[in-house]
Structures are given as structure tokens and as C-alpha cells.
C-alpha positions as a Markdown table, in Angstrom:
| # | Residue | x | y | z |
|---|---|---|---|---|
| 1 | Met | 165.1 | 161.5 | 85.2 |
| 2 | Thr | 164.0 | 160.6 | 88.7 |
| 3 | Thr | 160.5 | 161.7 | 89.7 |
| 4 | His | 159.7 | 161.4 | 93.4 |
| 5 | His | 156.0 | 161.2 | 94.5 |
| 6 | Glu | 157.2 | 160.8 | 98.1 |
| 7 | Leu | 159.0 | 163.3 | 100.3 |
| 8 | Pro | 162.8 | 163.4 | 100.0 |
| 9 | Thr | 164.8 | 161.1 | 102.2 |
| 10 | Ser | 168.0 | 162.0 | 104.1 |
| 11 | Asp | 169.9 | 160.4 | 101.2 |
| 12 | Asp | 168.2 | 162.6 | 98.7 |
| 13 | Leu | 169.1 | 165.7 | 100.8 |
| 14 | Asp | 172.7 | 164.6 | 101.1 |
| 15 | Leu | 172.9 | 164.1 | 97.4 |
| 16 | Leu | 171.4 | 167.4 | 96.6 |
| 17 | Ser | 173.3 | 169.4 | 99.2 |
| 18 | Ala | 176.7 | 168.5 | 97.7 |
| 19 | Arg | 178.5 | 171.1 | 95.6 |
| 20 | Thr | 177.1 | 170.8 | 92.0 |
| 21 | Glu | 178.4 | 172.9 | 89.2 |
| 22 | His | 175.7 | 174.7 | 87.2 |
| 23 | Ala | 172.9 | 173.7 | 89.6 |
| 24 | Leu | 169.5 | 175.0 | 88.6 |
| 25 | Ser | 166.8 | 174.9 | 91.3 |
| 26 | Ile | 163.2 | 175.5 | 90.3 |
| 27 | Tyr | 160.1 | 175.7 | 92.6 |
| 28 | Leu | 156.6 | 176.4 | 91.4 |
| 29 | Pro | 153.0 | 175.9 | 92.6 |
| 30 | Thr | 151.0 | 173.5 | 90.4 |
| 31 | Ser | 147.6 | 172.0 | 90.0 |
| 32 | Pro | 146.2 | 169.0 | 88.2 |
| 33 | Ser | 143.9 | 171.2 | 86.0 |
| 34 | Pro | 145.0 | 171.4 | 82.3 |
| 35 | Gln | 145.1 | 175.2 | 82.3 |
| 36 | Glu | 147.3 | 175.5 | 85.3 |
| 37 | Arg | 149.5 | 172.6 | 84.2 |
| 38 | Asn | 150.3 | 174.5 | 81.0 |
| 39 | Val | 151.2 | 177.6 | 83.0 |
| 40 | Ala | 153.5 | 175.5 | 85.2 |
| 41 | Gln | 155.3 | 174.0 | 82.1 |
| 42 | Ala | 155.8 | 177.5 | 80.7 |
| 43 | Thr | 157.2 | 178.6 | 84.0 |
| 44 | Val | 159.8 | 175.8 | 84.0 |
| 45 | Lys | 160.8 | 176.7 | 80.4 |
| 46 | Ser | 161.2 | 180.3 | 81.3 |
| 47 | Ala | 163.4 | 179.4 | 84.3 |
| 48 | Phe | 165.6 | 177.2 | 82.1 |
| 49 | Asp | 165.8 | 179.9 | 79.3 |
| 50 | Glu | 167.0 | 182.5 | 81.9 |
| 51 | Ala | 169.6 | 180.0 | 83.3 |
| 52 | Ala | 170.8 | 179.3 | 79.8 |
| 53 | Arg | 171.1 | 183.0 | 79.1 |
| 54 | Arg | 173.2 | 183.6 | 82.3 |
| 55 | Leu | 175.4 | 180.6 | 81.5 |
| 56 | Lys | 176.1 | 181.9 | 78.0 |
| 57 | Glu | 176.9 | 185.4 | 79.4 |
| 58 | Asp | 179.3 | 183.7 | 81.8 |
| 59 | Gly | 181.1 | 182.0 | 79.0 |
| 60 | Ala | 179.7 | 178.5 | 79.3 |
| 61 | Thr | 180.3 | 176.2 | 76.4 |
| 62 | His | 177.6 | 175.2 | 74.0 |
| 63 | Gly | 177.9 | 171.6 | 75.0 |
| 64 | Leu | 177.3 | 172.4 | 78.7 |
| 65 | Ile | 174.2 | 174.5 | 77.9 |
| 66 | Glu | 172.9 | 171.7 | 75.7 |
| 67 | Ser | 173.5 | 169.0 | 78.4 |
| 68 | Leu | 171.4 | 171.2 | 80.7 |
| 69 | Arg | 168.8 | 171.6 | 78.0 |
| 70 | Arg | 168.4 | 167.9 | 77.6 |
| 71 | Gln | 167.7 | 167.6 | 81.3 |
| 72 | Trp | 165.0 | 170.2 | 81.1 |
| 73 | Gln | 163.5 | 168.6 | 78.0 |
| 74 | Ala | 163.3 | 165.2 | 79.9 |
| 75 | Val | 161.1 | 167.0 | 82.5 |
| 76 | Asp | 159.0 | 168.9 | 79.9 |
| 77 | Glu | 158.3 | 165.7 | 77.9 |
| 78 | Asp | 157.4 | 163.5 | 80.9 |
| 79 | Ser | 153.6 | 163.1 | 80.4 |
| 80 | Glu | 153.3 | 160.9 | 83.5 |
| 81 | Leu | 154.8 | 163.7 | 85.6 |
| 82 | Trp | 152.5 | 166.4 | 84.3 |
| 83 | Gly | 149.5 | 164.2 | 84.6 |
| 84 | Lys | 150.0 | 163.5 | 88.3 |
| 85 | Leu | 150.6 | 166.9 | 89.8 |
| 86 | Ser | 149.9 | 167.9 | 93.4 |
| 87 | Ser | 150.3 | 171.3 | 94.9 |
| 88 | Ser | 154.0 | 172.1 | 94.0 |
| 89 | Leu | 157.0 | 170.9 | 92.0 |
| 90 | Ala | 160.6 | 171.1 | 93.1 |
| 91 | Ile | 163.0 | 170.5 | 90.1 |
| 92 | Phe | 166.8 | 170.2 | 90.4 |
| 93 | Leu | 168.7 | 170.2 | 87.2 |
| 94 | Ala | 172.4 | 170.0 | 86.4 |
| 95 | Pro | 174.4 | 168.4 | 83.5 |
| 96 | Glu | 174.5 | 165.2 | 85.5 |
| 97 | Val | 171.5 | 165.6 | 87.8 |
| 98 | Asn | 167.8 | 165.5 | 87.1 |
| 99 | Glu | 165.6 | 165.2 | 90.3 |
| 100 | Val | 161.9 | 166.1 | 90.5 |
| 101 | Phe | 159.7 | 166.1 | 93.6 |
| 102 | Val | 155.9 | 166.3 | 93.4 |
| 103 | Leu | 155.0 | 167.9 | 96.6 |
| 104 | Pro | 151.6 | 168.3 | 98.5 |
| 105 | Asn | 152.2 | 171.8 | 100.0 |
| 106 | Lys | 152.1 | 175.1 | 98.3 |
| 107 | Leu | 155.6 | 176.5 | 97.6 |
| 108 | Glu | 156.6 | 179.9 | 96.3 |
| 109 | Pro | 157.7 | 180.3 | 92.7 |
| 110 | Gln | 161.5 | 180.5 | 92.6 |
| 111 | Ser | 164.5 | 179.7 | 90.5 |
| 112 | Gln | 168.2 | 179.9 | 91.2 |
| 113 | Leu | 171.4 | 179.0 | 89.3 |
| 114 | Ser | 174.4 | 178.4 | 91.6 |
| 115 | Asp | 177.0 | 175.7 | 92.4 |
| 116 | His | 174.7 | 174.4 | 95.1 |
| 117 | Phe | 171.0 | 173.5 | 94.9 |
| 118 | Asp | 168.7 | 175.7 | 97.0 |
| 119 | Leu | 167.0 | 173.3 | 99.3 |
| 120 | Gly | 165.2 | 175.7 | 101.5 |
| 121 | Gln | 161.7 | 175.1 | 100.2 |
| 122 | Leu | 162.3 | 171.4 | 99.8 |
| 123 | Leu | 163.1 | 171.3 | 103.5 |
| 124 | Arg | 159.7 | 172.8 | 104.3 |
| 125 | Ser | 158.2 | 169.7 | 102.8 |
| 126 | Val | 160.4 | 167.5 | 105.0 |
| 127 | Thr | 159.7 | 169.3 | 108.3 |
| 128 | Tyr | 156.0 | 170.0 | 107.8 |
| 129 | Pro | 153.2 | 167.5 | 109.0 |
| 130 | His | 151.6 | 166.4 | 105.7 |
| 131 | Glu | 149.6 | 163.5 | 107.1 |
| 132 | Ala | 146.3 | 163.9 | 108.8 |
| 133 | Tyr | 143.1 | 162.0 | 109.6 |
| 134 | Ala | 139.7 | 163.6 | 109.5 |
| 135 | Leu | 136.2 | 162.6 | 110.5 |
| 136 | Thr | 133.0 | 163.9 | 108.9 |
| 137 | Leu | 130.2 | 163.4 | 111.4 |
| 138 | Ser | 126.5 | 164.0 | 111.3 |
| 139 | Ala | 123.4 | 162.3 | 112.7 |
| 140 | Asn | 122.8 | 160.7 | 109.3 |
| 141 | Ser | 126.3 | 159.4 | 108.6 |
| 142 | Trp | 130.0 | 159.4 | 109.4 |
| 143 | Gln | 133.2 | 158.8 | 107.4 |
| 144 | Leu | 136.8 | 158.5 | 108.3 |
| 145 | Trp | 139.3 | 160.1 | 105.9 |
| 146 | His | 143.1 | 160.1 | 105.4 |
| 147 | Ala | 145.3 | 162.8 | 103.9 |
| 148 | Thr | 148.9 | 162.0 | 103.0 |
| 149 | Ala | 152.0 | 163.8 | 101.6 |
| 150 | Asp | 151.6 | 162.3 | 98.1 |
| 151 | Ala | 147.8 | 162.1 | 97.8 |
| 152 | Arg | 144.7 | 164.2 | 98.4 |
| 153 | Ile | 142.4 | 163.2 | 101.2 |
| 154 | Ala | 140.4 | 160.0 | 100.5 |
| 155 | Pro | 137.8 | 158.0 | 102.5 |
| 156 | Leu | 139.2 | 155.0 | 104.5 |
| 157 | Glu | 137.8 | 151.5 | 104.0 |
| 158 | Leu | 136.8 | 150.5 | 107.6 |
| 159 | Glu | 137.5 | 146.9 | 108.7 |
| 160 | Gly | 135.0 | 146.7 | 111.6 |
| 161 | Asp | 131.2 | 146.4 | 111.8 |
| 162 | Tyr | 130.0 | 149.8 | 113.1 |
| 163 | Pro | 126.7 | 151.7 | 113.3 |
| 164 | Thr | 126.1 | 153.7 | 110.2 |
| 165 | Asp | 124.2 | 156.6 | 111.8 |
| 166 | Ala | 122.6 | 157.8 | 115.0 |
| 167 | Ala | 119.5 | 155.7 | 114.6 |
| 168 | Asp | 121.5 | 152.6 | 114.0 |
| 169 | Ala | 123.7 | 153.4 | 117.0 |
| 170 | Thr | 120.7 | 153.7 | 119.3 |
| 171 | Asn | 118.7 | 150.9 | 117.9 |
| 172 | Arg | 115.9 | 153.2 | 116.6 |
| 173 | Glu | 114.3 | 153.8 | 113.3 |
| 174 | Thr | 114.9 | 157.5 | 113.7 |
| 175 | Ile | 116.0 | 159.9 | 116.5 |
| 176 | Arg | 113.4 | 162.5 | 115.3 |
| 177 | Gly | 109.8 | 162.6 | 116.3 |
| 178 | Arg | 108.6 | 159.3 | 117.9 |
| 179 | Asp | 110.6 | 156.3 | 118.8 |
| 180 | Lys | 109.6 | 152.7 | 118.1 |
| 181 | Asn | 107.3 | 152.6 | 121.1 |
| 182 | Arg | 105.6 | 155.8 | 119.8 |
| 183 | Gly | 107.1 | 157.8 | 122.6 |
| 184 | Leu | 108.1 | 161.4 | 121.8 |
| 185 | Val | 111.8 | 162.1 | 121.6 |
| 186 | Gly | 112.3 | 165.7 | 122.9 |
| 187 | Asp | 115.4 | 167.9 | 122.6 |
| 188 | Glu | 117.0 | 166.4 | 125.7 |
| 189 | Gly | 116.2 | 162.9 | 124.6 |
| 190 | Lys | 117.6 | 163.5 | 121.2 |
| 191 | Lys | 120.8 | 165.0 | 122.7 |
| 192 | Ala | 121.2 | 161.9 | 124.9 |
| 193 | Leu | 120.8 | 159.7 | 121.8 |
| 194 | Leu | 123.4 | 161.7 | 119.9 |
| 195 | Asp | 125.8 | 161.4 | 122.8 |
| 196 | Lys | 125.5 | 157.7 | 122.7 |
| 197 | Tyr | 126.0 | 157.8 | 118.9 |
| 198 | Ala | 129.1 | 160.0 | 119.4 |
| 199 | His | 130.5 | 157.5 | 121.9 |
| 200 | Arg | 130.0 | 154.6 | 119.5 |
| 201 | Val | 131.7 | 156.5 | 116.7 |
| 202 | Ala | 134.6 | 157.5 | 118.9 |
| 203 | Glu | 135.1 | 153.9 | 119.8 |
| 204 | Ala | 135.0 | 152.9 | 116.2 |
| 205 | Val | 137.5 | 155.6 | 115.1 |
| 206 | Thr | 139.9 | 154.7 | 117.9 |
| 207 | Thr | 139.8 | 151.0 | 116.9 |
| 208 | Glu | 140.5 | 151.9 | 113.2 |
| 209 | Leu | 143.4 | 154.3 | 114.1 |
| 210 | Asn | 144.9 | 151.8 | 116.5 |
| 211 | Arg | 144.7 | 149.1 | 113.9 |
| 212 | Arg | 146.7 | 151.3 | 111.6 |
| 213 | Arg | 149.1 | 152.2 | 114.4 |
| 214 | Val | 148.5 | 155.9 | 113.9 |
| 215 | Arg | 150.8 | 158.0 | 116.1 |
| 216 | Ala | 149.1 | 159.9 | 118.9 |
| 217 | Asp | 150.5 | 163.3 | 117.6 |
| 218 | Thr | 149.2 | 162.8 | 114.0 |
| 219 | Pro | 146.7 | 165.7 | 113.4 |
| 220 | Phe | 143.1 | 164.7 | 113.6 |
| 221 | Phe | 140.3 | 166.9 | 112.2 |
| 222 | Leu | 136.6 | 166.7 | 113.2 |
| 223 | Phe | 134.0 | 168.2 | 110.8 |
| 224 | Ala | 130.7 | 168.4 | 112.6 |
| 225 | Ala | 128.0 | 170.6 | 114.0 |
| 226 | Glu | 127.0 | 171.0 | 117.6 |
| 227 | Pro | 126.2 | 169.1 | 119.7 |
| 228 | Leu | 128.0 | 166.2 | 118.0 |
| 229 | Leu | 131.2 | 168.4 | 117.7 |
| 230 | Ser | 131.6 | 168.6 | 121.4 |
| 231 | Gln | 130.1 | 165.2 | 122.2 |
| 232 | Phe | 132.6 | 163.4 | 120.0 |
| 233 | Thr | 135.6 | 165.5 | 121.3 |
| 234 | Asp | 134.7 | 164.7 | 124.9 |
| 235 | Arg | 134.5 | 160.9 | 124.1 |
| 236 | Phe | 137.7 | 160.8 | 122.0 |
| 237 | Asp | 141.1 | 160.2 | 123.6 |
| 238 | Arg | 143.2 | 162.1 | 121.0 |
| 239 | Glu | 143.6 | 165.8 | 120.4 |
| 240 | Val | 141.0 | 167.1 | 118.0 |
| 241 | Ile | 141.1 | 170.0 | 115.6 |
| 242 | Gln | 137.5 | 171.1 | 115.4 |
| 243 | Val | 135.9 | 172.5 | 112.2 |
| 244 | Gln | 132.4 | 173.7 | 112.9 |
| 245 | Gly | 129.8 | 173.2 | 110.2 |
| 246 | Ala | 127.5 | 170.8 | 108.5 |
| 247 | Ala | 129.7 | 167.8 | 107.6 |
| 248 | Glu | 127.3 | 166.5 | 105.0 |
| 249 | Arg | 127.9 | 169.5 | 102.8 |
| 250 | Val | 131.7 | 169.1 | 102.6 |
| 251 | Gly | 132.9 | 167.5 | 99.4 |
| 252 | Ala | 136.3 | 165.7 | 99.1 |
| 253 | Asp | 138.0 | 168.7 | 97.4 |
| 254 | Gln | 136.8 | 171.2 | 100.0 |
| 255 | Leu | 137.7 | 168.8 | 102.8 |
| 256 | Asp | 141.2 | 168.4 | 101.5 |
| 257 | Asp | 141.6 | 172.2 | 101.2 |
| 258 | Gln | 140.4 | 172.8 | 104.7 |
| 259 | Val | 142.6 | 170.1 | 106.1 |
| 260 | Arg | 145.7 | 171.5 | 104.4 |
| 261 | Gln | 144.8 | 175.0 | 105.7 |
| 262 | Gly | 144.3 | 173.6 | 109.1 |
| 263 | Leu | 147.7 | 171.9 | 109.0 |
| 264 | Asp | 149.3 | 175.3 | 108.3 |
| 265 | Arg | 147.7 | 176.6 | 111.6 |
| 266 | His | 148.6 | 173.4 | 113.4 |
| 267 | Phe | 152.2 | 173.7 | 112.3 |
| 268 | Ala | 152.4 | 177.3 | 113.4 |
| 269 | Glu | 151.2 | 176.4 | 116.9 |
| 270 | Arg | 153.8 | 173.7 | 117.1 |
| 271 | Val | 156.5 | 176.1 | 116.0 |
| 272 | Asn | 155.6 | 178.7 | 118.6 |
| 273 | Thr | 155.4 | 176.0 | 121.3 |
| 274 | Arg | 158.9 | 174.9 | 120.4 |
| 275 | Met | 160.2 | 178.5 | 120.3 |
| 276 | Ala | 158.9 | 179.1 | 123.8 |
| 277 | Arg | 160.8 | 176.1 | 125.0 |
| 278 | Ile | 163.9 | 177.3 | 123.3 |
| 279 | Ala | 163.5 | 180.8 | 124.9 |
| 280 | Asp | 163.5 | 179.2 | 128.3 |
| 281 | Thr | 167.1 | 178.1 | 127.8 |
| 282 | Val | 168.6 | 181.5 | 126.7 |
| 283 | Ser | 170.0 | 182.1 | 130.2 |
| 284 | Ser | 171.9 | 178.8 | 130.0 |
| 285 | Gly | 173.8 | 179.9 | 126.9 |
| 286 | Leu | 172.1 | 177.2 | 124.8 |
| 287 | Val | 170.5 | 179.5 | 122.2 |
| 288 | Ala | 172.2 | 181.0 | 119.1 |
| 289 | Thr | 170.5 | 183.6 | 117.0 |
| 290 | Asp | 173.5 | 184.9 | 114.9 |
| 291 | Leu | 174.2 | 183.0 | 111.7 |
| 292 | Val | 177.9 | 182.9 | 112.4 |
| 293 | Asp | 177.4 | 181.2 | 115.7 |
| 294 | Ile | 174.7 | 178.8 | 114.3 |
| 295 | Ser | 177.1 | 177.8 | 111.5 |
| 296 | Lys | 179.9 | 177.0 | 113.9 |
| 297 | Ala | 177.5 | 175.1 | 116.1 |
| 298 | Ala | 176.0 | 173.1 | 113.2 |
| 299 | Thr | 179.5 | 172.1 | 111.9 |
| 300 | Arg | 180.4 | 170.9 | 115.4 |
| 301 | Gly | 177.2 | 168.9 | 115.8 |
| 302 | Leu | 175.9 | 171.1 | 118.6 |
| 303 | Val | 172.5 | 172.1 | 117.2 |
| 304 | Asp | 169.6 | 170.3 | 118.6 |
| 305 | Thr | 166.8 | 172.3 | 116.9 |
| 306 | Leu | 167.0 | 174.8 | 114.1 |
| 307 | Leu | 164.2 | 177.1 | 113.1 |
| 308 | Phe | 164.8 | 179.0 | 109.8 |
| 309 | Asn | 162.9 | 181.1 | 107.4 |
| 310 | Phe | 162.7 | 179.2 | 104.2 |
| 311 | Thr | 161.2 | 182.1 | 102.3 |
| 312 | Val | 164.4 | 184.2 | 102.4 |
| 313 | Asp | 167.8 | 183.6 | 100.7 |
| 314 | Val | 171.0 | 184.5 | 102.5 |
| 315 | Tyr | 174.0 | 183.9 | 100.2 |
| 316 | Gly | 177.6 | 183.2 | 101.0 |
| 317 | Arg | 179.9 | 180.3 | 101.8 |
| 318 | Ile | 180.5 | 178.0 | 104.8 |
| 319 | Asp | 183.9 | 176.5 | 105.6 |
| 320 | Glu | 183.5 | 172.7 | 105.7 |
| 321 | Val | 186.0 | 172.3 | 108.6 |
| 322 | Ser | 185.6 | 175.3 | 110.9 |
| 323 | Gly | 182.1 | 176.3 | 110.0 |
| 324 | Ala | 183.2 | 179.9 | 109.5 |
| 325 | Leu | 180.6 | 181.7 | 107.5 |
| 326 | Glu | 181.1 | 184.3 | 104.8 |
| 327 | Arg | 178.1 | 186.3 | 103.6 |
| 328 | Val | 177.8 | 188.5 | 100.5 |
| 329 | Ala | 175.9 | 191.7 | 100.2 |
| 330 | Asp | 172.2 | 191.6 | 99.3 |
| 331 | Gly | 171.8 | 191.2 | 95.5 |
| 332 | Glu | 175.3 | 189.7 | 95.1 |
| 333 | Arg | 175.9 | 186.2 | 93.9 |
| 334 | Phe | 179.7 | 186.0 | 93.9 |
| 335 | Leu | 182.3 | 185.9 | 96.7 |
| 336 | Pro | 185.4 | 188.2 | 96.6 |
| 337 | Asp | 187.5 | 185.3 | 95.1 |
| 338 | Gly | 185.0 | 184.9 | 92.3 |
| 339 | Ala | 183.3 | 181.7 | 93.6 |
| 340 | Thr | 179.6 | 181.4 | 93.4 |
| 341 | Ala | 177.7 | 182.1 | 96.6 |
| 342 | Tyr | 174.9 | 179.7 | 97.6 |
| 343 | Asp | 171.9 | 179.7 | 100.0 |
| 344 | Leu | 173.4 | 179.4 | 103.5 |
| 345 | Leu | 170.2 | 178.6 | 105.4 |
| 346 | Ser | 169.4 | 175.4 | 103.6 |
| 347 | Gln | 173.0 | 174.2 | 103.8 |
| 348 | Leu | 172.9 | 174.8 | 107.6 |
| 349 | Ala | 169.6 | 172.9 | 107.8 |
| 350 | Val | 170.9 | 169.9 | 106.0 |
| 351 | Arg | 174.0 | 169.8 | 108.3 |
| 352 | Val | 171.7 | 169.8 | 111.4 |
| 353 | Leu | 169.5 | 167.0 | 109.9 |
| 354 | Arg | 172.6 | 165.0 | 109.1 |
| 355 | Gln | 173.7 | 165.1 | 112.7 |
| 356 | Gly | 170.4 | 164.0 | 114.1 |
| 357 | Gly | 169.0 | 167.4 | 114.9 |
| 358 | Thr | 165.5 | 168.7 | 114.3 |
| 359 | Val | 164.8 | 171.3 | 111.6 |
| 360 | Leu | 161.6 | 173.4 | 111.3 |
| 361 | Ala | 161.4 | 175.4 | 108.0 |
| 362 | Val | 159.0 | 178.3 | 108.8 |
| 363 | Arg | 157.4 | 181.3 | 107.3 |
| 364 | Asp | 158.1 | 184.6 | 109.1 |
| 365 | Asp | 154.5 | 185.2 | 110.0 |
| 366 | Glu | 154.2 | 181.7 | 111.5 |
| 367 | Val | 156.4 | 182.7 | 114.5 |
| 368 | Ser | 155.1 | 185.2 | 117.0 |
| 369 | His | 157.6 | 184.8 | 119.8 |
| 370 | Glu | 159.8 | 187.8 | 120.6 |
| 371 | Leu | 163.0 | 185.7 | 120.3 |
| 372 | Trp | 162.3 | 185.2 | 116.6 |
| 373 | Asn | 164.6 | 187.4 | 114.4 |
| 374 | Ser | 162.9 | 186.5 | 111.1 |
| 375 | Leu | 165.9 | 184.5 | 109.9 |
| 376 | Ala | 167.1 | 181.7 | 112.2 |
| 377 | Val | 167.2 | 180.5 | 115.8 |
| 378 | Ala | 169.0 | 177.5 | 117.1 |
| 379 | Gln | 168.8 | 175.5 | 120.4 |
| 380 | Leu | 172.2 | 174.0 | 121.2 |
| 381 | Arg | 173.0 | 170.7 | 122.8 |
| 382 | Gly | 175.9 | 172.4 | 124.7 |
| 383 | Pro | 177.6 | 175.8 | 125.0 |
| 384 | Leu | 179.4 | 176.9 | 121.9 |
| 385 | Gly | 182.3 | 178.2 | 124.0 |
């Protein structure tokens, strides 16, 4: 069994997107707590039992079902896996395949048995911004934090020598009451001192981010109360996602939850900005909204950007050469010739990624643009013809 505590690579997606007989895909939300861990294990067992029942009804041999059972048991008995859970699991089982991904984002419970793995929700993990930095800032302290795809948010160990609080930054014993010379510090004086402190912290954070070569578009959250919230934002040369409140009262778990929720909103804003740009090219014939057209364009390498709803399943088959798409009716899982249908959207997304395109796996309510059809929209590199 291969357990991945990192996001899937392009090689992982290529492997899993290939035709695989008796492919069982299982997604489930998880938690490190013992009670929820037990529920998650029971959910996986239930999904396997249902798949085994269907295989038996379809005439599968005892040996085939037992080979799949051994794959499930390897997952069930892996104490290291269940002891290091994040927010979700994606499990892909077949007689010769056993791949498990421990994922940081919340996915919907789902299981599917087909001749292709359903990669829709896995692609959400690939296309979603899981990394973020955060600053908790108050007059009494500040701390820089880092959240990643495979770990909850944690404080960063700073390399520089920086002021620890507002008094330290302004060479005072305190910024309340009287200063060292017994002069009263009024509201305006205190605000000026806090502004100097915010400037010093902004310089320190910039130095630490540059030292780590953090990309300019990596989401950055600021937890602070006014006036520090605005003062730091004005002094900082990166885009800031502001969270108003007393930073000293935010624990690590609460901080991680708020950052993950903020990333959802940040991703939705990014998606709608991209959709607006795509809409501007409609008159040039560079937008496809019909799955038949998107499939042909993806097969020919013409899709620059694909937005698709990863929460819905559209079943059918895609011709590997022409890109011709054949759908089955809702609720059906077999094509007219008896072949098993598979999820079309995830297969199209993998094709686009394989050809250097951009894929955004979205929820329906994250896209508000009128061009959105609740299924898929593609921006093309050239006219489909």
C-alpha cells in the first residue's frame, strides 16, 4: 500500500486515470480524534462491502473479490495511516492498485465502483491553494504562522532579531500611561507608537517571507484588531486577507480552522476573476460550455483553462482518438454495448492537465458569473473549428 501525505503529482494522476478493472474510489471526511477515526474506518468498510456485493452480483470470481478484500484490509490495518489523519482521505483500490491520499481539505463522502477511478474530488486537492501564511499581531506580541497541504498551521521559527512587542519596537517600557520620561502617552501618541511597531513588524515579516522565497500570490492572513490591522496592511507590500479580532485569543486549532475557511473564500474569488476573463473571450470563439465540445478540444490539446464542478458525476465514455463523448442517462452506469461508464469530468480534467492546461475544480456555489452552467466551462487556446 502506498500512503501519500503530500498532494498527488502529475504521475499519480496519470496512473490513476488509466483504465483499471474493478476500480473502487472512496472519499471520506476524517479527523484525528479517536471517535471520528472509528467512524471513518467503518465508512471505508461499508464502501468495500457494498462494492463486494455488487461484484458478486455481476458474477465476479471469489478470487477477484478476495484480492480486493486484501487491499482494503491493508488500509484498515495500517495504524500509521489512521494515526495521522488530516481532513479527508481519498482511497483507490483495485486488485493490483492500493493508493491512499491523506488530504487537508474537506471532501464529500463518496464511493464508486467502475473501470476507471473517479478523480474529481482528488483534483480539488490539486487545484486548490492549500498553503498560506498568517500573522497574529497585538501590541503585546506577534507570531508568524505557516499552513501547508499536509500539516495544520504551526508557528514559524524566525531567523532574525526582531522586536517582540510594541514597547520593544519603540524603545519604551510600555506604550500605556507614561513613557520613560514620565510624559503622558495620549491616544494619538499611542497610535503613532503602534504605527511604528506595525512598520517594524511588516519589515520583519517581509524579510522572513523573502528568506523562504514565498511566492507573492501565496495567501497571507492577518489576525489583528484596529488600529494595528490597518496600520500593518498599509505598511506591508503583499495582499493581506484581514481577520478582525483580538489576535491573542486565537489558539492554533481555531487559527487553522479560520485560515482554511478563508482559503475557501479566497479560492472562490480567484475562480470568479478567472471566469470573468474567460467570458471576455466568448465573442472570439474561444469558450466552450458544452461537454461534447470540451471533450474534443481537450483531446486535441486546445483547452487552456477548465473549470468543472467536482461535486457532480457525469457518466459515459470518451473516445481516446477523436474525443467523441458518449453520455449515459442519469442513474445508469453501463453503456449500450455493456461497457462500464465512468466519470467524464475528472477524465477531461486529467487530459487538460496532461497537456499543460490549468484546471480549477469548483463547487457550484463558488461561481457566481452568469456564464457558469453548473457543470463545466473551458477557455480554448484556439478555435475548435
